[in-house]
N, CA, C and O atoms as a printed pandas DataFrame, in Angstrom:
     atom_number atom_name residue_name chain_id  residue_number  x_coord  y_coord  z_coord
0              1         N          MET        A               1  -14.383   -3.264   -2.827
1              2        CA          MET        A               1  -13.423   -4.334   -2.666
2              3         C          MET        A               1  -12.310   -3.856   -1.749
3              4         O          MET        A               1  -11.818   -2.738   -1.900
4              5         N          ASN        A               2  -11.913   -4.684   -0.811
5              6        CA          ASN        A               2  -10.801   -4.369    0.079
6              7         C          ASN        A               2   -9.533   -5.017   -0.424
7              8         O          ASN        A               2   -9.554   -6.086   -1.033
8              9         N          ALA        A               3   -8.419   -4.339   -0.153
9             10        CA          ALA        A               3   -7.105   -4.844   -0.538
10            11         C          ALA        A               3   -6.115   -4.497    0.562
11            12         O          ALA        A               3   -6.381   -3.640    1.405
12            13         N          ILE        A               4   -4.977   -5.170    0.546
13            14        CA          ILE        A               4   -3.903   -4.939    1.501
14            15         C          ILE        A               4   -2.712   -4.363    0.753
15            16         O          ILE        A               4   -2.298   -4.889   -0.280
16            17         N          ILE        A               5   -2.166   -3.278    1.285
17            18        CA          ILE        A               5   -0.961   -2.668    0.726
18            19         C          ILE        A               5    0.125   -2.755    1.782
19            20         O          ILE        A               5   -0.103   -2.409    2.941
20            21         N          THR        A               6    1.305   -3.215    1.388
21            22        CA          THR        A               6    2.455   -3.223    2.284
22            23         C          THR        A               6    3.547   -2.359    1.668
23            24         O          THR        A               6    3.743   -2.339    0.453
24            25         N          VAL        A               7    4.246   -1.652    2.538
25            26        CA          VAL        A               7    5.355   -0.794    2.123
26            27         C          VAL        A               7    6.534   -1.121    3.030
27            28         O          VAL        A               7    6.412   -1.069    4.254
28            29         N          VAL        A               8    7.677   -1.458    2.433
29            30        CA          VAL        A               8    8.861   -1.831    3.202
30            31         C          VAL        A               8   10.083   -1.180    2.567
31            32         O          VAL        A               8   10.246   -1.208    1.347
32            33         N          GLY        A               9   10.939   -0.596    3.397
33            34        CA          GLY        A               9   12.177   -0.016    2.888
34            35         C          GLY        A               9   12.851    0.823    3.947
35            36         O          GLY        A               9   12.403    0.878    5.092
36            37         N          SER        A              10   13.926    1.472    3.561
37            38        CA          SER        A              10   14.641    2.355    4.484
38            39         C          SER        A              10   13.757    3.545    4.833
39            40         O          SER        A              10   13.090    4.118    3.971
40            41         N          ASP        A              11   13.765    3.905    6.111
41            42        CA          ASP        A              11   12.928    5.007    6.572
42            43         C          ASP        A              11   13.445    6.335    6.037
43            44         O          ASP        A              11   14.651    6.577    5.999
44            45         N          LYS        A              12   12.520    7.186    5.628
45            46        CA          LYS        A              12   12.846    8.556    5.221
46            47         C          LYS        A              12   11.580    9.388    5.282
47            48         O          LYS        A              12   10.474    8.849    5.322
48            49         N          VAL        A              13   11.741   10.681    5.288
49            50        CA          VAL        A              13   10.619   11.611    5.376
50            51         C          VAL        A              13    9.742   11.500    4.129
51            52         O          VAL        A              13   10.253   11.450    3.010
52            53         N          GLY        A              14    8.427   11.462    4.322
53            54        CA          GLY        A              14    7.488   11.587    3.225
54            55         C          GLY        A              14    6.872   10.314    2.688
55            56         O          GLY        A              14    6.014   10.383    1.808
56            57         N          ILE        A              15    7.273    9.155    3.179
57            58        CA          ILE        A              15    6.728    7.905    2.635
58            59         C          ILE        A              15    5.215    7.845    2.845
59            60         O          ILE        A              15    4.464    7.610    1.899
60            61         N          ILE        A              16    4.773    8.055    4.077
61            62        CA          ILE        A              16    3.332    7.976    4.365
62            63         C          ILE        A              16    2.579    9.041    3.579
63            64         O          ILE        A              16    1.519    8.765    3.017
64            65         N          ALA        A              17    3.115   10.244    3.536
65            66        CA          ALA        A              17    2.450   11.339    2.824
66            67         C          ALA        A              17    2.290   11.028    1.341
67            68         O          ALA        A              17    1.224   11.263    0.773
68            69         N          LYS        A              18    3.323   10.509    0.716
69            70        CA          LYS        A              18    3.255   10.252   -0.727
70            71         C          LYS        A              18    2.351    9.068   -1.051
71            72         O          LYS        A              18    1.611    9.107   -2.034
72            73         N          VAL        A              19    2.403    8.022   -0.241
73            74        CA          VAL        A              19    1.523    6.875   -0.476
74            75         C          VAL        A              19    0.066    7.286   -0.232
75            76         O          VAL        A              19   -0.818    6.923   -1.008
76            77         N          SER        A              20   -0.182    8.036    0.831
77            78        CA          SER        A              20   -1.548    8.492    1.130
78            79         C          SER        A              20   -2.085    9.392    0.027
79            80         O          SER        A              20   -3.243    9.262   -0.369
80            81         N          ALA        A              21   -1.253   10.306   -0.474
81            82        CA          ALA        A              21   -1.680   11.198   -1.559
82            83         C          ALA        A              21   -1.995   10.398   -2.813
83            84         O          ALA        A              21   -2.981   10.676   -3.496
84            85         N          PHE        A              22   -1.166    9.405   -3.121
85            86        CA          PHE        A              22   -1.391    8.527   -4.276
86            87         C          PHE        A              22   -2.769    7.882   -4.173
87            88         O          PHE        A              22   -3.526    7.866   -5.144
88            89         N          LEU        A              23   -3.092    7.351   -2.996
89            90        CA          LEU        A              23   -4.373    6.672   -2.799
90            91         C          LEU        A              23   -5.539    7.650   -2.894
91            92         O          LEU        A              23   -6.548    7.349   -3.531
92            93         N          ALA        A              24   -5.412    8.804   -2.274
93            94        CA          ALA        A              24   -6.490    9.793   -2.289
94            95         C          ALA        A              24   -6.790   10.253   -3.710
95            96         O          ALA        A              24   -7.952   10.450   -4.064
96            97         N          GLU        A              25   -5.761   10.424   -4.519
97            98        CA          GLU        A              25   -5.949   10.851   -5.907
98            99         C          GLU        A              25   -6.738    9.826   -6.716
99           100         O          GLU        A              25   -7.324   10.167   -7.744
100          101         N          ARG        A              26   -6.758    8.588   -6.265
101          102        CA          ARG        A              26   -7.431    7.504   -6.979
102          103         C          ARG        A              26   -8.710    7.051   -6.276
103          104         O          ARG        A              26   -9.250    5.990   -6.589
104          105         N          ASP        A              27   -9.195    7.857   -5.325
105          106        CA          ASP        A              27  -10.423    7.555   -4.593
106          107         C          ASP        A              27  -10.335    6.220   -3.855
107          108         O          ASP        A              27  -11.309    5.469   -3.794
108          109         N          ILE        A              28   -9.164    5.936   -3.298
109          110        CA          ILE        A              28   -8.939    4.718   -2.522
110          111         C          ILE        A              28   -8.847    5.133   -1.059
111          112         O          ILE        A              28   -7.984    5.926   -0.684
112          113         N          ASN        A              29   -9.746    4.590   -0.234
113          114        CA          ASN        A              29   -9.817    4.972    1.171
114          115         C          ASN        A              29   -8.978    4.040    2.036
115          116         O          ASN        A              29   -9.019    2.821    1.869
116          117         N          ILE        A              30   -8.218    4.621    2.961
117          118        CA          ILE        A              30   -7.462    3.828    3.935
118          119         C          ILE        A              30   -8.415    3.487    5.078
119          120         O          ILE        A              30   -8.871    4.372    5.802
120          121         N          GLU        A              31   -8.710    2.200    5.232
121          122        CA          GLU        A              31   -9.625    1.724    6.277
122          123         C          GLU        A              31   -8.888    1.483    7.593
123          124         O          GLU        A              31   -9.428    1.738    8.669
124          125         N          ASP        A              32   -7.653    0.993    7.501
125          126        CA          ASP        A              32   -6.850    0.701    8.689
126          127         C          ASP        A              32   -5.390    0.806    8.286
127          128         O          ASP        A              32   -5.031    0.513    7.145
128          129         N          ILE        A              33   -4.552    1.223    9.220
129          130        CA          ILE        A              33   -3.131    1.397    8.913
130          131         C          ILE        A              33   -2.292    1.081   10.139
131          132         O          ILE        A              33   -2.668    1.398   11.268
132          133         N          SER        A              34   -1.158    0.455    9.899
133          134        CA          SER        A              34   -0.188    0.172   10.943
134          135         C          SER        A              34    1.182    0.424   10.351
135          136         O          SER        A              34    1.477   -0.017    9.240
136          137         N          GLN        A              35    2.021    1.136   11.092
137          138        CA          GLN        A              35    3.370    1.369   10.595
138          139         C          GLN        A              35    4.335    1.411   11.763
139          140         O          GLN        A              35    3.974    1.777   12.882
140          141         N          THR        A              36    5.568    1.028   11.477
141          142        CA          THR        A              36    6.614    1.065   12.488
142          143         C          THR        A              36    7.956    1.247   11.788
143          144         O          THR        A              36    8.078    1.060   10.578
144          145         N          VAL        A              37    8.940    1.609   12.569
145          146        CA          VAL        A              37   10.309    1.695   12.081
146          147         C          VAL        A              37   11.136    0.770   12.957
147          148         O          VAL        A              37   11.201    0.943   14.174
148          149         N          LEU        A              38   11.767   -0.215   12.327
149          150        CA          LEU        A              38   12.589   -1.186   13.035
150          151         C          LEU        A              38   14.031   -1.038   12.566
151          152         O          LEU        A              38   14.350   -1.362   11.422
152          153         N          SER        A              39   14.893   -0.555   13.437
153          154        CA          SER        A              39   16.321   -0.377   13.113
154          155         C          SER        A              39   16.519    0.364   11.797
155          156         O          SER        A              39   17.358   -0.024   10.984
156          157         N          GLY        A              40   15.758    1.417   11.588
157          158        CA          GLY        A              40   15.890    2.218   10.374
158          159         C          GLY        A              40   15.100    1.699    9.188
159          160         O          GLY        A              40   15.115    2.317    8.123
160          161         N          ASN        A              41   14.417    0.586    9.347
161          162        CA          ASN        A              41   13.600    0.022    8.275
162          163         C          ASN        A              41   12.136    0.380    8.497
163          164         O          ASN        A              41   11.572    0.098    9.555
164          165         N          PHE        A              42   11.534    0.997    7.505
165          166        CA          PHE        A              42   10.143    1.411    7.554
166          167         C          PHE        A              42    9.266    0.251    7.108
167          168         O          PHE        A              42    9.528   -0.365    6.074
168          169         N          VAL        A              43    8.220   -0.053    7.885
169          170        CA          VAL        A              43    7.279   -1.122    7.553
170          171         C          VAL        A              43    5.869   -0.580    7.773
171          172         O          VAL        A              43    5.541   -0.114    8.864
172          173         N          MET        A              44    5.036   -0.644    6.728
173          174        CA          MET        A              44    3.658   -0.170    6.844
174          175         C          MET        A              44    2.728   -1.171    6.169
175          176         O          MET        A              44    3.039   -1.724    5.114
176          177         N          MET        A              45    1.581   -1.388    6.803
177          178        CA          MET        A              45    0.545   -2.230    6.230
178          179         C          MET        A              45   -0.767   -1.463    6.299
179          180         O          MET        A              45   -1.104   -0.884    7.332
180          181         N          MET        A              46   -1.499   -1.463    5.203
181          182        CA          MET        A              46   -2.776   -0.766    5.149
182          183         C          MET        A              46   -3.842   -1.671    4.571
183          184         O          MET        A              46   -3.589   -2.432    3.637
184          185         N          MET        A              47   -5.057   -1.582    5.144
185          186        CA          MET        A              47   -6.217   -2.157    4.493
186          187         C          MET        A              47   -6.909   -0.994    3.815
187          188         O          MET        A              47   -7.205    0.018    4.449
188          189         N          VAL        A              48   -7.165   -1.139    2.532
189          190        CA          VAL        A              48   -7.786   -0.057    1.773
190          191         C          VAL        A              48   -9.056   -0.547    1.109
191          192         O          VAL        A              48   -9.233   -1.738    0.856
192          193         N          SER        A              49   -9.932    0.402    0.835
193          194        CA          SER        A              49  -11.165    0.119    0.126
194          195         C          SER        A              49  -11.097    0.809   -1.226
195          196         O          SER        A              49  -10.970    2.030   -1.312
196          197         N          LEU        A              50  -11.185    0.009   -2.276
197          198        CA          LEU        A              50  -11.125    0.563   -3.623
198          199         C          LEU        A              50  -12.500    1.102   -3.986
199          200         O          LEU        A              50  -13.487    0.365   -3.983
200          201         N          GLY        A              51  -12.558    2.377   -4.293
201          202        CA          GLY        A              51  -13.818    3.015   -4.658
202          203         C          GLY        A              51  -14.342    2.502   -5.990
203          204         O          GLY        A              51  -13.606    1.881   -6.757
204          205         N          SER        A              52  -15.588    2.759   -6.256
205          206        CA          SER        A              52  -16.197    2.282   -7.499
206          207         C          SER        A              52  -15.550    2.900   -8.727
207          208         O          SER        A              52  -15.591    2.321   -9.813
208          209         N          GLY        A              53  -14.950    4.081   -8.558
209          210        CA          GLY        A              53  -14.295    4.738   -9.687
210          211         C          GLY        A              53  -12.836    4.380   -9.818
211          212         O          GLY        A              53  -12.142    4.918  -10.681
212          213         N          SER        A              54  -12.350    3.472   -8.969
213          214        CA          SER        A              54  -10.935    3.109   -8.992
214          215         C          SER        A              54  -10.579    2.327  -10.243
215          216         O          SER        A              54  -11.425    1.677  -10.859
216          217         N          LYS        A              55   -9.327    2.405  -10.594
217          218        CA          LYS        A              55   -8.819    1.652  -11.732
218          219         C          LYS        A              55   -8.769    0.165  -11.375
219          220         O          LYS        A              55   -8.994   -0.217  -10.227
220          221         N          ALA        A              56   -8.475   -0.652  -12.362
221          222        CA          ALA        A              56   -8.346   -2.089  -12.137
222          223         C          ALA        A              56   -7.165   -2.368  -11.195
223          224         O          ALA        A              56   -6.178   -1.633  -11.182
224          225         N          LEU        A              57   -7.287   -3.435  -10.415
225          226        CA          LEU        A              57   -6.271   -3.808   -9.439
226          227         C          LEU        A              57   -4.880   -3.896  -10.063
227          228         O          LEU        A              57   -3.914   -3.389   -9.492
228          229         N          GLU        A              58   -4.770   -4.525  -11.212
229          230        CA          GLU        A              58   -3.462   -4.688  -11.869
230          231         C          GLU        A              58   -2.854   -3.346  -12.266
231          232         O          GLU        A              58   -1.640   -3.166  -12.181
232          233         N          GLU        A              59   -3.682   -2.416  -12.694
233          234        CA          GLU        A              59   -3.182   -1.090  -13.075
234          235         C          GLU        A              59   -2.693   -0.332  -11.840
235          236         O          GLU        A              59   -1.661    0.337  -11.888
236          237         N          ILE        A              60   -3.428   -0.438  -10.743
237          238        CA          ILE        A              60   -3.010    0.211   -9.504
238          239         C          ILE        A              60   -1.693   -0.398   -9.022
239          240         O          ILE        A              60   -0.814    0.323   -8.549
240          241         N          LYS        A              61   -1.552   -1.721   -9.138
241          242        CA          LYS        A              61   -0.300   -2.390   -8.751
242          243         C          LYS        A              61    0.883   -1.819   -9.519
243          244         O          LYS        A              61    1.923   -1.526   -8.931
244          245         N          LYS        A              62    0.730   -1.660  -10.832
245          246        CA          LYS        A              62    1.811   -1.118  -11.662
246          247         C          LYS        A              62    2.169    0.298  -11.229
247          248         O          LYS        A              62    3.346    0.648  -11.139
248          249         N          GLU        A              63    1.153    1.108  -10.962
249          250        CA          GLU        A              63    1.406    2.479  -10.535
250          251         C          GLU        A              63    2.077    2.513   -9.162
251          252         O          GLU        A              63    2.963    3.335   -8.927
252          253         N          LEU        A              64    1.660    1.621   -8.250
253          254        CA          LEU        A              64    2.298    1.549   -6.939
254          255         C          LEU        A              64    3.746    1.096   -7.052
255          256         O          LEU        A              64    4.604    1.567   -6.304
256          257         N          ASN        A              65    4.026    0.184   -7.982
257          258        CA          ASN        A              65    5.417   -0.234   -8.208
258          259         C          ASN        A              65    6.275    0.952   -8.622
259          260         O          ASN        A              65    7.399    1.114   -8.147
260          261         N          GLY        A              66    5.735    1.780   -9.512
261          262        CA          GLY        A              66    6.455    2.973   -9.940
262          263         C          GLY        A              66    6.682    3.940   -8.789
263          264         O          GLY        A              66    7.763    4.513   -8.659
264          265         N          LEU        A              67    5.650    4.124   -7.944
265          266        CA          LEU        A              67    5.795    4.981   -6.782
266          267         C          LEU        A              67    6.862    4.418   -5.844
267          268         O          LEU        A              67    7.695    5.159   -5.322
268          269         N          GLY        A              68    6.828    3.107   -5.637
269          270        CA          GLY        A              68    7.826    2.461   -4.781
270          271         C          GLY        A              68    9.240    2.678   -5.291
271          272         O          GLY        A              68   10.153    2.940   -4.510
272          273         N          GLU        A              69    9.421    2.568   -6.604
273          274        CA          GLU        A              69   10.748    2.802   -7.178
274          275         C          GLU        A              69   11.205    4.229   -6.929
275          276         O          GLU        A              69   12.370    4.468   -6.611
276          277         N          SER        A              70   10.282    5.183   -7.073
277          278        CA          SER        A              70   10.657    6.584   -6.865
278          279         C          SER        A              70   10.998    6.876   -5.401
279          280         O          SER        A              70   11.792    7.773   -5.116
280          281         N          LEU        A              71   10.402    6.122   -4.475
281          282        CA          LEU        A              71   10.671    6.293   -3.045
282          283         C          LEU        A              71   11.765    5.346   -2.549
283          284         O          LEU        A              71   12.183    5.429   -1.394
284          285         N          ASN        A              72   12.222    4.462   -3.408
285          286        CA          ASN        A              72   13.224    3.441   -3.063
286          287         C          ASN        A              72   12.708    2.513   -1.944
287          288         O          ASN        A              72   13.439    2.171   -1.014
288          289         N          VAL        A              73   11.427    2.117   -2.064
289          290        CA          VAL        A              73   10.814    1.154   -1.148
290          291         C          VAL        A              73   10.073    0.111   -1.981
291          292         O          VAL        A              73    9.838    0.305   -3.174
292          293         N          SER        A              74    9.713   -0.980   -1.344
293          294        CA          SER        A              74    8.919   -2.018   -2.001
294          295         C          SER        A              74    7.463   -1.841   -1.584
295          296         O          SER        A              74    7.144   -1.821   -0.395
296          297         N          ILE        A              75    6.576   -1.714   -2.586
297          298        CA          ILE        A              75    5.145   -1.582   -2.307
298          299         C          ILE        A              75    4.418   -2.721   -3.002
299          300         O          ILE        A              75    4.589   -2.942   -4.200
300          301         N          SER        A              76    3.600   -3.445   -2.236
301          302        CA          SER        A              76    2.817   -4.521   -2.839
302          303         C          SER        A              76    1.339   -4.312   -2.526
303          304         O          SER        A              76    0.977   -3.712   -1.514
304          305         N          LEU        A              77    0.508   -4.815   -3.410
305          306        CA          LEU        A              77   -0.945   -4.720   -3.278
306          307         C          LEU        A              77   -1.540   -6.070   -3.611
307          308         O          LEU        A              77   -1.202   -6.672   -4.630
308          309         N          MET        A              78   -2.430   -6.548   -2.746
309          310        CA          MET        A              78   -3.137   -7.789   -3.058
310          311         C          MET        A              78   -4.548   -7.731   -2.507
311          312         O          MET        A              78   -4.822   -7.057   -1.514
312          313         N          HIS        A              79   -5.428   -8.446   -3.163
313          314        CA          HIS        A              79   -6.818   -8.534   -2.731
314          315         C          HIS        A              79   -6.841   -9.081   -1.309
315          316         O          HIS        A              79   -6.044   -9.953   -0.963
316          317         N          GLU        A              80   -7.741   -8.577   -0.499
317          318        CA          GLU        A              80   -7.840   -8.996    0.903
318          319         C          GLU        A              80   -8.018  -10.509    1.042
319          320         O          GLU        A              80   -7.444  -11.115    1.947
320          321         N          LYS        A              81   -8.799  -11.121    0.164
321          322        CA          LYS        A              81   -9.031  -12.563    0.247
322          323         C          LYS        A              81   -7.748  -13.349   -0.013
323          324         O          LYS        A              81   -7.506  -14.365    0.639
324          325         N          VAL        A              82   -6.937  -12.900   -0.942
325          326        CA          VAL        A              82   -5.655  -13.558   -1.227
326          327         C          VAL        A              82   -4.751  -13.437   -0.008
327          328         O          VAL        A              82   -4.132  -14.414    0.413
328          329         N          PHE        A              83   -4.678  -12.240    0.555
329          330        CA          PHE        A              83   -3.855  -12.015    1.739
330          331         C          PHE        A              83   -4.294  -12.916    2.885
331          332         O          PHE        A              83   -3.460  -13.556    3.525
332          333         N          SER        A              84   -5.586  -12.971    3.146
333          334        CA          SER        A              84   -6.128  -13.784    4.238
334          335         C          SER        A              84   -5.827  -15.262    4.027
335          336         O          SER        A              84   -5.483  -15.968    4.975
336          337         N          THR        A              85   -5.954  -15.730    2.800
337          338        CA          THR        A              85   -5.667  -17.136    2.498
338          339         C          THR        A              85   -4.188  -17.446    2.713
339          340         O          THR        A              85   -3.842  -18.499    3.248
340          341         N          MET        A              86   -3.327  -16.537    2.298
341          342        CA          MET        A              86   -1.879  -16.741    2.436
342          343         C          MET        A              86   -1.454  -16.775    3.895
343          344         O          MET        A              86   -0.490  -17.461    4.233
344          345         N          HIS        A              87   -2.145  -16.056    4.764
345          346        CA          HIS        A              87   -1.730  -15.935    6.162
346          347         C          HIS        A              87   -2.613  -16.697    7.135
347          348         O          HIS        A              87   -2.564  -16.461    8.343
348          349         N          ARG        A              88   -3.415  -17.605    6.615
349          350        CA          ARG        A              88   -4.256  -18.429    7.468
350          351         C          ARG        A              88   -3.418  -19.571    8.031
351          352         O          ARG        A              88   -2.615  -20.174    7.320
352          353         N          ILE        A              89   -3.612  -19.858    9.301
353          354        CA          ILE        A              89   -2.845  -20.932    9.948
354          355         C          ILE        A              89   -3.556  -22.251    9.762
355          356         O          ILE        A              89   -3.076  -23.283   10.232
């Protein structure tokens, strides 16, 4: 199953490293990634593939929320189909 993760907040060292490590520890593969810094604001979007051994989507969301709080950024996760439907013109 593919999902979209977005990370938004003030730029600081280690955001990509900590989010990537979090995903690797849970057997979640980053399929595509885009990130930029706009006027000191960090913005990253990733398409990820949840491995067969991955936890349930809701549990991963809760854990990502906790990671986001520790990094002082907002992290969201949604199923790829939900994301695509929300952003369809």
